[in-house]
N, C-alpha and C positions, 0 to 999 in steps of 0.2 A: 340515367341520372344517379350518380353516387349518393348514398345516404351517410351522413355524417353522424358521428356521437356513438351512443352505446349499440345501436343496431348494427351499425357498419363494423364495429370492432368485433363483433360476433362472427364475422365472415373471415378472419384471419386465424391461421392455424395457431393453437397454443402449445407451448412446451410446457410439459408437466414435469415435476421433479427435475428441473434443470439444473438446480443448485444442491450440492451433496455435500455436507460436512466431512471433511477429511480429519482435521484434529484440531484441539484448541489448547492453548497454552495460556494458564494464569500464574502471574507472578505472586508467590506467597512471601517471599523476602526480596528485598533489593537485589538485583542481579545485572551483570554486565551484558547478558544476552539471551535470547530465545531463539532456538532452533527447531525448524521443522525438517525432518528426515524421511528418507525413504517414500517420497511423494510418488503416488502411483500415477501411471501414464495413460489412465482411461478417461481423461477428460480432455476438453477442447481448450479451455482457459482456467486459471485460478483467479481467486478473489481472496484477500485479506481483508478482515473487518477487526478495526482496533479501537480500543478505548486504552489511551496511554498517558503516563505522566513520567518524567525523569527527575532524578535527584538534581540535575543541573537546570532544570526550568525548561523555558522554552527553546530547545535545540532540536536539530534535525534527528529523525529516526532513520536510519539506513538499513539496507539490505545487501547481502552478498549471496551469491548463487554457487552452488556446489563447491563451496571453499575457495573459489576463485578471488585470490588477494591482488591481482594484477590490475593494470590500468585500463580495463576493458569496460568501464562504466561511465555514463555520462547522466546529466539530469538538467532540468530546467523547472523552475518554480515561480509563480507569481502569487501574489496575496493582497489583500485588501482589509481594512479595518472597519469599514462602513462610515468612517470619519473622514474620509478623503484621502487618506495615506494609502499608498499603493507601493509596491516593491516587485522587482523581478530579479532574478538570480540565474546564473546559467554556469554549469560546470563542464568544461570540455572534455573531449575524449582523451584517455589516457592519463588523466590527471589525478585519480582517486581510485580506490579499491572498493568502491561501493556506489550505490545509487540512493539518492536521498528521496524518501516517499513518504514520510508523515511527519509530524512534529509532536513534541512533549507539550504538556500542559504549561502551567506557570510556575510549577515547584510548590504550590502552597495548596495543594488538593483540588486543583481544577484540571481534569483531564482532557484531552482532545479527543475527538472521534474521527475515525479515517476509514474510508473505503478506497482499496488498492487492487486494481485489475492488472493481472500479468497475462498478457495475450499470447497465444499460440506457444505456450511454455514447453510443448514437447516436440514441435516442429523443428527438425534437424536441418533445414534448408535456408533458415534466416535468423536474424539475430532476434532477441527478445526485447518487447516493449512494454512499458508500464504506465498506467495512467492513474491518478490518485486525487482523491478529494478530502481535504481535513479541515475541521473546523473546531473552535472552542468559544465560550463565553466566560470572560472575566468580570463578573459583575457588570454586566451591560457593554463592556468593551470587547465585543467579539471580534474574531479573526477568522478568515476562511483562506485556505490554500489550495491553488491548482497546479499539480506537478505532473511532468512526465518524466520518464527515465528510459534508459536503454542498457542492456547488458550485450556487448558486441562479441557474442559468442553463439555458435550454432548448436551446441550440445543441449540436449533436453534437461530442463530443471529438474532436479532430483532432491535437491535441499535448499533451504532458505535459512540464512543466519541473519537476525534482526538485532540491531544494537543501536543505542543512542549515540550521537556524536561526542557527546561527553558525559561523564556521571555514569549512573545505573538506571535500569528501568525500575520504576517504583512499585512498591506492594499493590495489588489489585489492577495492575496493568493486564490487559488481555487481549490476546491475538487469536483469531479463528480463521482458519484456512478452509476454504470451500473449493470444490471442483466445479466447474460449470460445463455442462453438456451441451450439444447442440452446435450451430454454427459460430 
């Protein structure tokens, strides 16, 4: 008979040191983009952790991979504000040159927090998939977004350019890129 709880969890193998910091970018003055280059191919997945705001307020923050500005991206997002309002948006294939993966704050000092996973970033036999979770609280009026995206290219990701849909990334915005080891 299986044992549940803490004792049972001790029976599963643990992955130690599974996240490794690759690089961090902190915006010291408002800029149009942040770029991670020379991403090593020594991990299984990537993760970006962001605390972000834009000069345009609540707009999408987007990513381009390896400088690809063609129409090889798509994304889907859903959000809710806790007050019954919900929203869903989809951007089909070949219509943009980026994938939307995070949101800015509200432009008045409220930053959003995001965790973005980029799966199988170095696998050259399949397209790349992203999933993200973003949230912010604006004086009790919080919003959460769940997003997914795709880059329809089989090249390994070696660089990521992050830009807001409009405006600039505000001072103190921070992006941290991690490599994930294991399965």
